[in-house]
N, C-alpha and C positions, 0 to 999 in steps of 0.2 A: 216475489223473488226472495228466497231464503238466504240469509247471511250465515255462512258456516264459520264456526270458530276454529282457530288453530288449536292443536293439542297444547296442553299446559306447558309441556317442556319446550314446544316450538315457540310459544309466546316469550318465554324467558330467553331463548336463543335469539329470537328476532330483536328483542330489546338490546341484547349484548351486541348483536351484529351492527345495529344502528349507532350505538354509542361507544363501542370499545374495540372490536376486533380489528378493524381497518384504521390505520393511522391517517391515511390520506384519502379523502372522499373521492378524488378523481379516479380511483381504481374501479369504481362501479362500472365505468365504460369498458375497461379491460375485461371484467368478469362477464359482462353481457356479450361482448364480442367473442370471447372464448366459448361461451355456450352456443352462440350462433355457428361458430366454426365446427363445434362438435356435431351440431344438427346436420350440417352439410356432409361431414365425415360419414355419418350414418347412412345417408343416401348413397354415398360413394361405396361404402362397404357392401351395401345391399346389391349394388350393380356388379361388384366383383364376384358375389356369390350366387347371383341370379342371372343366367344367360339371357333371359327375356327382357332384361332392363339394360339401358345404355346410359352412360354418364358423359354428358358433354359439359366440360368444365366451364365453358363460356356462359352457361345458363345458371351457374351457381355463384352467388355473391352475397355480400352483406351491405345493406344500404342504411345510411344515417341521415336524417333530416331534422332540422331545427326550425320551430315556429316561435320566434321571439315574442310576437304580439300575444299569443295565447299561452306562452310558456310551456310548449309541448316539445319534447325530444322523443323522436321515434327511431327505433332500430328494427330493421326488417331483415329476415334471411329467407333463402330459398331451400332451407333444409328439410328434414324429415317431418317436422311438425309433431303435434301431440293430439291424442284423442281426449275425450272428456275424462275418461278414467286416468289417463296419464297426467292430465293437468291436476286432477285431484291428488294423485299419488305423488307426483314430483313437486308440486308447488304448495300442496296443502300440508305437507309434512316437511318441516325444515330439516336440512341435512339428509334428505332422501335423494340420492343422486341417480337420475335417470341414465346418465352416461356410464356410471359404474355398473348399474344393472345390465345395460345393453352390452357392455364389454364382457361381463361374466356369462350372460346367456348365449352370446355368439362366440364365446371362447376366442376372443380376439387376442392374437399374439403380439409380441413386440414388433414394431414397424408400422402398426396402425394404432398409434396411441390416441386415446381420447383424453382431452385436457381436463374437463370439469368433472373430476371423479368424486368430489366431496360434497356437492350439493348445497353449499351455502352462498356461493358467489352471487347468485341471482338476487338474493335479499339485500345485497349492498346497495341496490337501487333505491331502497328506502332511506338511505343516508341523504339523498338529494331530492327525492320525489315525495310529494304528499299523497299522490295516488299512482299506483302501478297497474296498468292494464295489459293483459296478454291476450292476443287474438291468434288462434292457431288452427290450422287444418292439417290433419295427419296425412302422410303419404298413402295413397290408395283409398282414402276415405272420401265420402261425398258430403260430410258434415263438418262444420266449423264451430268452435266454441270460444267464449270469452271468459277469461279469469280476471277478476279485479279485486284490489284490496287497498285500503287506506292505512294498513299497518297491523299492529298486534290484535286489534279488535276482531278481525276475521276477514273473510273473502266471499265472493259470489262466483258461481259458474253458471253460464246460460248460453243457449245457442245463439249463433250470429252468422253473418254472411262473409265469406271469403272465397275468392275465385280460385286461386292457386294454392297448392300445399306450401307450408312454411309457417313462420311465426313472426308476428309484429309485437314488439314491446313498446308501449306508449307510456312515457313518464310525464306526469304533470309536475314540473319543477317547482320546488318550494320558493317562496319569496325570500329575498335577501334580508339579513338582519345586520345589526351593528357589528356582530362578531363574525358573521359568515356571509360570503358572497356566493349566491347560487346563480346569479345572472350569467357568470362566465361559462356555465355549462350549456348555454344557448348560443355562445359566440363561436363563429366559424373558426377563428384562429386558435381558440383554446381547444376545441374538439380535435382539430388537426394535430395540435401539439401533443395531446394525450394519446392519440392513436399512434403517432410516430414514436413516442416514448415507450409505450407498453405493448403495442400490438402491431408494430411495423412488419413483423415477419409471419403473421397469420397467413396461411397458404391460399386463402381465397381473397378476391378483390374486396376492399372496403371502399364503397363509393359514397361521395358527397357532392352536393351542388356547391361549387366554389365560385365566389364572386370574381369577375374579371372586369377590366376596363378597356375601352377602345375609343379612338377618335370618332366623333360623329361625322357622318358622311358630309363631305364638302367643307369641313372645318379643320384647322390646324391647331386649335386651342381647346375646344370644348370636348370633354370626354363623356361617354355614357357607360353605365354599368349594366352587366348582364351576368347570368349564372350559367355555368357549364359543368356538366357532370364529370367528375374526376376520380380516378383511383388514387387514394391517399396513402396506401401502404406499399412497401417494397415487395412483399410476398416471399421472395427468395433471399434469405440472409446470406451475407458474404461468406460466412463460415461453412455453409453447406455447398458452396460452389467448388468446382474442381480447381485445385491449386494451380494446375498447369494453364488454366484459362485466365488467371489473375496476374496482374503486373504490380510492381512496387507502388505505382501511383494509385492503384485501386485501394491498397491498404492505407496509404497516406491520406486519401480522401475519406476513407471510413474513420480514421483516427480524428480527422478534423470534424466530420459530420457528427460524431458522437461527443464532441467537445472534450476529448480526453486531454487536450492541451493545445497551446498556440504554437508550440514548437513542431519540429519534424522528428518523428521517432528515429532513434538510432537503429533499432532492429524490430522487425515483426516476426512473430512465431505463429504459424498456423498448424494446429494440432487436430487430427482426426483419429479417434481411438475406438475400436470395436473389441470388446473383450468382456472381462468380468463386470466392468462398467463401461458403457459406451457414452462418449461425449465428443463435442467439437469445441474448439477454443481458438480464439485469436488474441494473442498477447502482444503488448507493445512495451519496449524499453524506451522511455523518453530520453530526449537529448538534454533537457534542462530541468532543474529542480523547480517544482511548483513554488510560488511565492510563499505559501503557507505550510510547506512541507514539514518544517521543524516546529510547528505550533500544535497546540492541543486541538485546534479546529480542524486539522487535516484528517480526513477519513480515508483509510486504505480500503481496498476491496475491488473485486471484479463484478461486472454485471452478470447476474445469474438468470438464465432462461430455462424454462422447461418446455421443450417442444416448440420453441420459437416465441413463447410468451414470457415477458419479463417478470421475474419473481422478486428479485432484489436488485436495487441499483448499486449497492455497495455490500457485497458478501465478503466480509473481512476474513471469514474462516478459510477461504480458498488460498490465502497468502500468508506466509510467516511475516512478522513485522519487518525483518531485514530485507524482504522483497516488496515492501509496501509501496514502492515507487511504480510498480508495474501496473499498467492500465490494460483493459480488455474485457472480453466476454467469455463466458462458458455456457454451453447449451447442452443439456442432457435430458433424455427421456427416462432415465433410470432413477432419478431422484425421488425419494419418498417425501411427500408434502403432508402436513397435518391439516387442521381444520381450514386454513386459508392459504392462498398462494403467497401471502406476505410473510408467513412464519415458516421458516425452513426447519425441518427436523434434522438434527445433526446426526446423520446415520452413517453407516459404513461406506456407502457409495460416495458421499461428500468427502469423507476423510481420504478415501482412495484417490479421488480426483485431485484433492489438494496435495497429496504426496507426489503424484505424478507430475503435477505442475511445478512443484518445488524442484524436483530432479531435472525436469526439462529446462527450467530457467538456469540452473547451475551449469548444465552441460553447454547451453547456448552461450553463456558468458565465458566459459572456458574456451570455447571455439573462437570467440571474439579475440581473446588474448593471443591465441595462436595464429589466427588467420587474418584478423583485421585489427591490428594493434592500435592504430590511430583512433578507431571508433571506440575501442575499450577505454583508452586514455581519456577520451571526452566523457564517456559514461562515468569513469571512476572519479573524475574531477567533480562531477555533479553528485554522485551517490556513494562514493567510497566510504565516507563517514558513516553512512547507514549500515554498511557491512560490518564495520568495526564495532558499532554499537550493538549489532546482532551478536557478536561474540561476547562483549562485555555484559550486556543485559541478561543473557541466558546463562551466565556463570560458566561460559565455555562449552555448554552443551551442544551448541551449533558449530563448533570449531571445525568439525570434519567437513561440513557443507561449505564453509566460508574461507578456510585458511588459504586455499589455492587461488582465491580471487583477490587476496590482499596485495597491495603494491606500496613500495616505499622508495624514496629517492636514494640512489646508491652513490657513495663516495668514489667508487671506482669507475662506474659506468657513466656517471654524471646524468642520469635519467632515472625514470621510475622502473623498478624491477619487481618481479614476484619473489616470494620466499623460495620457491622451487629453483628459480634461476640463481639466487644467492647461494643456496646450498650446493648447487652443481659446480660452482666455482671455488668452493672452499678447499684450501690445501689440506692434505691428509692429516697434518698435525694440529690443525685448528680445532679447538674443542667447542667453541661457542659461536652463536650468531650475535655479532656485536651491533649495538645501536646507540645512538646519541639523540637526546631530546632537546628541542629548543623552539624558539618562535619562528625561525625561518632557516632555510638552507645556508644563507650567508652568515647568520649568527652561529650556527652549529660548526661551520667550517673554521671559525675562529676560537672554538673552545679548546683550552689547553689540555683537557682530559683525553682528547683524541690522539695526542701525539704518539704515545707508545704503541697503540693499536695500528695506526697508519704506518709508523716506522717499521713495524713487523711485516707490513705488506698485506694486512688483512683489510677486508672490505667492511665499511660501516653503513648501516641503514639509518637514515635521518628521519626522526619522528617530529613532525612539525604541527600536528593537530592535537588538541587537548585530550582526545580519546585514545590516541595511539598507544601510549604506555599502559593504560588501564586494560585495553584489549589484549595486549601482548602478555600481560601478567596472567590473564585468564587462559590464554593459549598455552602458556608455560613452555612448550617446546614445539619444534617442527622437524619431522623426520628424525626424531631422537636427538636433535641438537637443541640445547637449552639457549635461551636468549640471555644476553649479558649486557648491561648498560656500561658504557665507558666510564661512568661516574661511580660505579659500584666499588666497594672496598677491595674486592679481589677480582682481578681481571683474568687470572689463570695463566698469565705470561710474565708475571713479575719476577719469577725465579730466574729468568734470563738476564735480569738486570741486577746482578749480584753486587751488593754493597761491600766494598773492600775497606771499610773504615776500621780503625783499631778499637780496642776495648776502651781506651781512654776517650777517644772521639765519641764513642757511643754514649759514655757517661756524660760527657759535656753536652751533647745534643739533647739528652734526656732532661738535663737540668734546664736547658734553654726552652724546650718545648713545654715542660711543666710550668715554667714561669709564664709563657704565653697563654697557656690554658687557664692559669689563674687570673690573668688580665681579662680574658674574654668571658670567663665564668661559664654559665650554661648556654651561651651562644653556640658553642661547639662541644661535641662529645670528647674530642681529643685533637691534639696537634701532633703531627708526625712528619718524618722525612718521606718525600714522595719518590716512588719508584717508576712513576709514569711520565713525569715532566722532564722535558729536554731543554726548551728555550724559555718557557714561561716561569716566572718566579713562584707563583702560588695558584692554587685552585681549591675548590670545595668538592669533596666527594661525600658519599653517604653510606651508612650502614643500616641494615634492616630493610623491611619491606617497602616503606614509604620513601620514594625518591624525592630529590629536590624539586624536580619538575612537577611531580604530583602535588607537592606542598603548594607550589605556585597556583596550580589549577584549583585546588580545594579552597585556598584562601580567597580566591576571587568569587566564590559562590556565595549566595545569600545564606545567612544563618550557618556559616561554616563553624566547625567545632574547634578551630584554631589548632589543627594537627600540624606538627612540625616534624620534618625529617631529622634523623640523627646525623648531623653534619660533622665532617672531618675536615680540618684545615691542613692541607698538604703543602709543604715547603720544599722547593727545589734546592737541595744542599749543594748543587754544582753551580748555582747562580750567584752572582756577586752580591745580591741582596742578602743572602745567607751570611756572608762575611760581615755585613753591616749589623745584622742581628746579633752575631756573636760579640762584636765589639761593644755594642750597646749593653749586652748582658754583663760584660766585664766592667764597663766604665760609667754607664749612665742609665739607671733604671727608668727614669722618666722618658728618655728617648726610646727605650725598648717598648714601653707602653704605647708611645706614639706610633712606632713602626708596626707594632702588632695590630693596632686598630686600623691603621691605613691598609695593611695587607688583607685583613679580614673584609673591610669594606670594598676593597678592590675585587676580591673574590666574589662578593655579593653582586657587584655590578656586572662582572663577567657572566654570572648566571642569570642576570635579568631580575634579580631579587630587589625588593625595596629596602633602601637604607633606613634604619631605625631613626637616625638623627642626621639628616643631610647638613644641617648647620654645623654640627660638631665635625663632620667630615671635612667641610671646607675650611674650618678653623685649623684642623690638623694639617691640611695642605699648606696653609699660610705659615704655620709653625715650622714646617719642614723647609720652606723657602727661606725663612729667616736664618 
């Protein structure tokens, strides 16, 4: 019996296959099952095109058996089988795909897709097997042949006996090593797990002998074990079923079965598209944030299938980062795959699917805002921060997709509102969308900087998350209305608060504020009379791009660059404290210094900023009490 050598390039490719191409060895079973499915498809196609043939689906299946004692794993199909020449042609030349040739020769159109078009999947068997044997009898042939190989050194082909047409693939599983366990590929539970994960939706039954237990006859304690043939795959995927036949609980059960989360999804989206690219998808919007969602370990992505075969368990390219919380699957027959099913070629079809999914998710979330507000609020509590990061991280390039999904607490409505709802309520004369930043709604409501805006009757949006102001700076405006912080130097309504002071009063104030600035040094950029305060004596505002709230957030970060906002100390000249300042300016410079430092530290505390010297502050209070 002559041992035939693989071609030189095939030897190199086989070595690459065994050692490099596939990351996870378990996919060998997926590849062999897909090839078996292809073989049955070919019989089915022949029956469609030859009226003398009939196709009874009950007679076509894939069977897997494991013999642990002899370390044999066998996969049998009732497909079209191979002649001697086809064994030589398809298995003797790596990357020579019989499926691809069959599809071209028979001019099979879309709708009768053949999975294994690239001809290398079969050789993944060598990742787990020391010997691979193929026994095959072609449809319509009276002869059967055996192909056998131990790897790159070559293969043999010889006649053998086989009653029915189809193919048996027999793997002699390698012995386990310290680094690799091959025993698991002979374990019933592991084989079932691999099939459910990768091949659950192959359209023909995958049969296995499954171990069962039952009480021995006449006993209520002793059990006996027996085996029972079982179909271990679902065959018809949920996403290919008619939506009208499915209930919410069907989707919820699928979410749970796929281990997408322990929560119950807020929303499921079932998509079926036929067009430039055809695909089915089921997407889920979770109710709760995964425990690792904001860590580096979290992997976004949808399960990607090609004609019911799992290609990637996490296809990140199907989702933008800001929709990374979405779970689900996409199945398409139009995707181009390169050398293996594990490596997806980023082609036009994939990008088109990703774009469609992004638009669909946006429209569904907008519908939730409009029609199921309570559900959206629950979603936003879990994932609103992610949408804001989407605007900030993309330098505003995603603002058109995300701005209508943002929500903030409203001073007027006392609840979360969208930007669109805010703008729809703006008085005609209002120039800006006003916001205030702070650690909580309660803290913001006490901010003195809000007095003038609220007195004017304008609504304020409360920013309580660290990313809020950063995201809004990237957004810049909404429906041609600019955003304006209540702590900014110019609110655009100060002209309504005309100061009726005389020229001499102006000069006196300037001297006082210059003295206070001299006392505070570079802690503030300037001290000035406030046009926004009514009841509070003092507040801090800022000039420039960096706000006080941004300074707080940046200073809390590791390796911060010690960036500081340009702070302005504003004094309420209509408050009795101002009179005390004037008196101290005239009579007691030490007291002016005491008052100035106390007011500055008071303003810091109102803002939630850290005092540079708390001990000095308490000593100043004691001096004041004396």
